C-alpha positions in Angstrom: 0.0 0.0 0.0 1.1 3.6 -0.6 0.7 6.3 2.0 -2.7 7.3 0.7 -4.0 3.7 1.1 -3.9 2.9 -2.6 -2.1 0.1 -4.2 0.6 0.8 -6.8 -1.2 1.8 -10.0 -4.6 2.0 -8.3 -6.9 4.9 -9.4 -8.7 6.8 -6.7 -12.5 6.6 -7.1 -15.2 8.2 -5.0 -18.9 9.0 -5.3 -18.3 12.6 -6.4 -16.2 11.3 -9.4 -18.9 8.8 -10.4 -21.6 11.5 -10.1 -19.7 13.9 -12.4 -19.0 11.2 -15.0 -22.6 10.0 -15.0 -23.9 13.6 -15.3 -21.5 14.3 -18.2 -22.1 11.1 -20.2 -25.6 10.0 -19.3 -27.6 13.0 -18.5 -30.8 10.9 -18.3 -29.4 9.6 -15.0 -27.8 12.8 -13.8 -30.3 13.5 -11.0 -30.0 10.0 -9.5 -28.1 9.7 -6.1 -24.8 7.9 -6.1 -23.8 5.8 -3.1 -20.9 3.3 -2.5 -22.1 -0.2 -1.8 -21.1 -1.8 1.5 -18.7 -4.2 -0.1 -17.4 -2.5 -3.2 -14.9 -5.1 -4.4 -11.1 -5.4 -4.6 -10.6 -5.2 -8.4 -13.5 -2.9 -9.3 -15.4 -0.3 -7.4 -19.2 -0.5 -7.4 -21.7 2.3 -6.7 -25.4 2.3 -6.6 -27.1 4.7 -9.0 -30.6 5.5 -7.8 -32.7 2.5 -6.9 -32.4 0.5 -10.1 -28.9 0.9 -11.5 -25.2 0.3 -10.5 -21.9 1.6 -11.8 -18.8 -0.6 -11.9 -15.3 0.9 -12.4 -11.9 -0.9 -12.6 -9.5 0.2 -9.9 -6.3 -1.0 -11.6 -5.0 -1.1 -15.2 -4.9 -5.0 -15.1 -8.7 -5.2 -14.9 -9.6 -2.8 -17.7 -10.2 -5.7 -20.1 -13.0 -6.8 -17.8 -15.2 -3.9 -19.0 -15.1 -5.0 -22.7 -15.5 -8.6 -21.7 -18.6 -8.1 -19.7 -20.1 -5.6 -22.2 -19.6 -8.0 -25.0 -20.4 -11.4 -23.5 -22.9 -11.0 -20.7 -25.8 -10.0 -22.9 -25.1 -13.2 -25.0 -24.8 -15.5 -22.0 -27.7 -14.2 -19.9 -30.5 -15.7 -21.9 -29.0 -19.2 -21.5 -28.6 -19.0 -17.7 -31.1 -20.1 -15.0 -30.1 -17.4 -12.5 -30.0 -13.6 -13.2 -26.6 -12.1 -14.0 -25.6 -8.5 -14.5 -26.4 -7.2 -18.0 -24.7 -3.9 -19.0 -27.0 -1.0 -20.0 -24.3 1.5 -21.0 -20.5 1.8 -21.3 -18.8 5.0 -20.0 -15.6 6.5 -21.3 -12.6 7.8 -19.5 -13.4 11.3 -18.0 -12.7 13.6 -15.2 -9.2 12.3 -14.8 -10.5 8.7 -14.5 -8.5 6.8 -17.2 -10.5 3.6 -17.9 -13.9 2.6 -19.5 -16.6 1.7 -17.0 -20.1 0.2 -17.0 -23.7 0.9 -15.9 -25.8 -2.1 -15.0 -29.3 -2.9 -13.8 -29.1 -3.2 -10.0 -29.5 -6.8 -8.7 -30.9 -6.8 -5.2 -29.7 -9.3 -2.5 -27.2 -10.1 0.2 -23.8 -11.7 -0.4 -24.3 -15.4 -0.3 -23.8 -17.4 2.9 -25.2 -20.9 3.5 -26.8 -19.8 6.7 -28.9 -17.3 4.7 -30.3 -20.1 2.6 -33.7 -21.6 3.6 -33.1 -24.9 1.6 -29.3 -25.4 1.2 -29.7 -28.6 -0.8 -31.9 -26.8 -3.3 -29.3 -24.0 -3.5 -26.6 -26.6 -4.3 -28.7 -28.0 -7.1 -29.5 -24.6 -8.5 -25.8 -23.5 -8.4 -24.7 -26.7 -10.2 -27.4 -26.2 -12.8 -26.2 -22.7 -13.3 -22.6 -23.9 -14.1 -23.9 -26.7 -16.2 -25.9 -24.2 -18.3 -22.9 -21.9 -18.6 -20.7 -24.7 -19.8 -23.3 -25.6 -22.5 -23.1 -22.2 -24.1 -21.2 -22.2 -27.4 -17.6 -21.0 -26.4 -16.7 -20.0 -30.0 -14.8 -16.7 -29.9 -14.8 -16.5 -26.1 -11.9 -15.0 -24.2 -9.1 -17.5 -23.2 -7.4 -17.3 -19.8 -5.4 -14.1 -20.0 -3.9 -11.3 -18.0 -7.1 -9.2 -17.5 -9.1 -12.2 -16.2 -6.4 -13.4 -13.9 -5.7 -16.4 -16.1 -8.8 -18.1 -14.7 -9.4 -21.4 -16.3 -5.7 -22.2 -16.9 -4.5 -25.8 -16.4 -3.2 -26.6 -13.0 0.6 -26.2 -13.0 0.5 -23.4 -15.5 3.2 -20.8 -14.6 1.3 -17.7 -15.7 0.2 -15.1 -13.1 -2.9 -16.9 -11.8 -4.2 -17.7 -8.3 -2.9 -21.2 -8.6 0.6 -20.6 -9.8 2.7 -23.0 -7.8 5.2 -20.7 -6.0 2.3 -18.4 -4.9 0.3 -21.2 -3.3 3.3 -22.8 -1.7 4.3 -19.5 -0.2 0.8 -18.9 1.2 0.8 -22.4 2.7 4.3 -21.9 4.2 3.1 -18.7 5.9 0.8 -20.9 8.0 3.6 -23.1 9.4 2.9 -23.9 13.1 -0.7 -22.8 12.8 -2.2 -25.6 10.6 -1.1 -28.9 9.0 0.8 -27.4 6.1 2.0 -30.8 4.9 -1.6 -31.8 4.4 -2.4 -28.6 2.5 0.6 -29.1 0.3 -0.6 -32.6 -0.5 -3.9 -31.2 -1.5 -2.4 -28.7 -3.9 0.2 -31.2 -5.3 -2.5 -33.7 -6.0 -4.5 -31.1 -7.9 -1.4 -30.3 -10.1 -0.8 -34.0 -10.6 -4.4 -34.8 -11.6 -5.1 -35.5 -15.3 -5.6 -32.3 -17.3 -8.9 -31.2 -18.9 -8.8 -32.7 -22.4 -12.3 -31.9 -23.6 -12.9 -28.6 -25.5 -12.7 -25.6 -23.2 -16.0 -24.2 -21.8 -17.3 -21.0 -20.3 -16.3 -20.4 -16.7 -17.2 -17.6 -14.3 -13.8 -17.7 -12.8 -14.4 -16.4 -9.3 -17.7 -17.9 -7.9 -17.0 -17.0 -4.3 -19.8 -16.0 -1.9 -19.2 -12.3 -2.5 -20.1 -12.9 -6.2 -23.4 -14.6 -5.5 -26.5 -13.0 -4.1 -29.2 -14.4 -1.8 -32.7 -12.9 -1.5 -35.7 -14.3 0.4 -33.7 -17.3 1.5 -32.8 -18.4 -2.0 -29.9 -18.0 -4.3 -31.0 -15.1 -6.5 -28.1 -14.1 -8.8 -24.5 -14.6 -9.8 -22.5 -11.4 -10.3 -19.0 -10.1 -11.1 -18.0 -11.8 -14.3 -14.8 -9.9 -14.6 -12.8 -13.1 -14.7 -15.1 -14.7 -17.3 -13.1 -17.0 -19.6 -13.2 -20.1 -21.7 -11.0 -22.8 -20.2 -10.9 -25.6 -17.6 -14.2 -25.8 -15.7 -12.4 -26.9 -12.5 -11.9 -23.2 -11.5 -15.7 -22.8 -10.9 -15.5 -25.5 -8.2 -14.2 -22.7 -6.0 -17.9 -22.4 -5.0 -17.9 -25.9 -3.6 -15.3 -24.9 -1.0 -16.1 -21.3 -0.2 -19.9 -21.5 -0.2 -21.1 -25.1 0.4 -20.6 -27.5 3.3 -19.9 -31.2 3.2 -23.6 -32.2 2.8 -24.5 -29.7 0.1 -21.1 -30.2 -1.6 -22.0 -33.8 -2.4 -25.3 -32.7 -3.9 -23.5 -30.0 -6.0 -21.0 -32.5 -7.4 -23.6 -35.1 -8.2 -25.8 -32.6 -10.0 -22.9 -31.1 -12.0 -21.5 -34.6 -12.8 -17.9 -33.7 -11.9 -15.4 -36.5 -12.7 -12.6 -37.4 -10.3 -9.8 -35.5 -12.1 -11.8 -32.3 -12.4 -12.8 -32.6 -8.7 -9.1 -32.9 -7.7 -8.2 -29.9 -9.8 -11.1 -28.0 -8.5 -10.0 -28.8 -4.9 -6.7 -27.0 -5.8 -8.6 -23.9 -7.0 -10.8 -24.2 -3.9 -7.7 -24.1 -1.7 -6.9 -20.6 -3.1 -10.3 -19.4 -1.7 -10.0 -21.0 1.7 -6.3 -20.4 2.6 -6.4 -17.8 5.4 -3.6 -15.5 6.3 -2.0 -15.8 9.7 -3.9 -12.8 11.1 -7.2 -14.5 10.3 -6.2 -17.6 12.4 -5.2 -15.3 15.2 -8.7 -13.9 15.4 -11.0 -16.2 17.5 -14.1 -15.1 15.5 -12.6 -15.8 12.1 -10.4 -18.7 13.0 -13.1 -21.2 13.6 -14.7 -21.0 10.2 -11.3 -20.7 8.5 -10.1 -23.9 10.2 -13.3 -25.7 9.3 -12.9 -24.9 5.6 -9.3 -26.2 5.7 -10.4 -29.4 7.5 -13.1 -29.9 4.9 -10.7 -29.7 2.0 -8.2 -32.0 3.6 -10.8 -34.5 4.6 -12.2 -34.6 1.1 -8.7 -35.1 -0.3 -8.1 -38.1 2.1 -11.4 -39.6 1.3 -11.5 -39.1 -2.5 -7.8 -38.9 -3.3 
């Protein structure tokens, strides 16, 4: 972090900036109030625009390609998917000192997903699996491959490009937990994912980051999947992140059976899931956060030992 709290290359964004750009480029919405959402995101900032719209702006140069990707592909994917997804209504241009394109969407209401907010968890597991199955059935022709601006989501395990599962990065994160958890077991989980047979079927559409913060719950049901910035065409194992960050042991089995995941893909997906559940040492030092963090780690190790 720099002294002003921004990461190197990060662009400062606030409600006043968003208000000025909306007024200048979309005067039909100029009178609508602009308000930061409670959890605005790490890669992109999100603001609510009135009651029915939202504005999403990349924070860093790496994520600029996400705007074009969502603008182009979400309108094509949405009709094929059984849960609502964001569909862009307009694309903004660099302005007011802000250097990147940005998007206006229809607002999707709901809370960030958590299993304890779901009335029927097994039903949610089925619905989520059906969502990924539908996404994978959409024709991938012309779709974006794993690349820099989507974090190389969907790459093969063991790929050395700058993804969340690049080996040295995961091994360093595991090593940082030495003395706090069973790092040998976590290393085995990751190494088994790398050693699992690769995806040899044609690449398919993947969301890329289906963590709880990128799913919404409303009225006790899964209501939407959001944030498609890491959208890619690649190995579907990456979307098994949801199995480890959102579901529990009971619902995970339902999810896997509904989606029909083979053993090799499940093993690779366990490696991707590890990226979503590995805590930092400070999290394990916090009694409130440590219990769920350790439970998630125990789940992933137990599954590895049972399923191989």
